[in-house]
C-alpha positions in Angstrom: -2.6 -0.9 31.1 -2.1 1.8 33.5 -4.2 4.9 33.4 -3.7 8.2 35.2 -6.5 10.5 36.4 -5.9 12.6 33.3 -6.6 9.8 30.9 -4.7 7.0 29.3 -1.0 7.1 29.5 1.5 7.0 26.6 1.8 3.2 26.7 -2.0 2.8 26.5 -2.2 5.2 23.7 0.6 3.4 21.8 -1.1 0.0 22.4 -4.4 1.3 21.1 -2.7 2.8 18.0 -0.8 -0.5 17.3 -4.0 -2.5 17.7 -5.8 -0.2 15.2 -2.9 -0.7 12.8 -3.2 -4.5 13.3 -6.9 -4.4 12.4 -6.1 -2.3 9.3 -3.3 -4.8 8.3 -5.6 -7.8 8.7 -8.2 -6.0 6.6 -5.7 -5.2 3.9 -4.4 -8.8 3.9 -7.9 -10.2 3.5 -8.5 -7.8 0.5 -5.1 -8.8 -1.0 -5.9 -12.5 -0.7 -9.2 -11.8 -2.5 -7.3 -10.0 -5.3 -4.9 -12.9 -5.6 -7.8 -15.3 -5.9 -9.5 -13.2 -8.5 -6.3 -12.7 -10.6 -5.7 -16.5 -10.5 -9.2 -17.1 -11.7 -8.7 -14.6 -14.5 -5.5 -16.3 -15.6 -7.4 -19.7 -15.7 -10.1 -18.1 -17.8 -7.6 -16.5 -20.2 -5.7 -19.8 -20.5 -9.0 -21.7 -21.2 -9.7 -19.3 -24.0 -6.3 -19.7 -25.4 -5.3 -16.1 -24.7 -2.0 -14.7 -23.6 -1.6 -14.8 -19.8 1.9 -13.3 -19.5 0.8 -9.8 -18.3 -1.8 -11.3 -16.0 0.7 -13.7 -14.5 3.2 -10.9 -13.9 0.5 -8.9 -12.1 -0.3 -12.0 -10.0 3.3 -12.4 -9.0 3.4 -8.7 -8.0 0.2 -9.2 -6.0 1.6 -12.2 -4.2 4.9 -10.4 -3.4 2.9 -7.4 -2.0 0.8 -9.8 0.1 3.9 -11.4 1.5 5.2 -8.0 2.5 1.9 -7.1 4.1 2.0 -10.3 6.1 5.5 -9.4 7.4 4.3 -6.0 8.3 1.3 -7.5 10.2 3.7 -9.8 12.1 5.9 -6.8 13.1 2.8 -5.0 14.4 1.8 -8.1 16.4 5.3 -8.4 17.8 5.2 -4.7 18.8 1.9 -5.2 20.6 3.2 -8.3 22.4 6.2 -6.2 23.5 4.1 -3.3 24.7 1.7 -5.7 26.5 4.7 -7.1 28.3 5.6 -3.6 29.6 2.0 -2.8 30.7 
């Protein structure tokens, strides 16, 4: 990472921003995984009680789809960081 006398250059600033985005994406993914686990446990409990699970199952599917998109977004951020690091 190059740095001029006046502070970090545009590349360094962009790398820092992307790294911060990656940290946020990882945090969101971890929280999403916890939500998926909790929803799956709820479905099991509902099923054990003989209750309807259709709505809960639809929500679980939505949570899993969202999580997949978040993982793709995280991968794009990581690829951008690798690209920027290659230019540094």
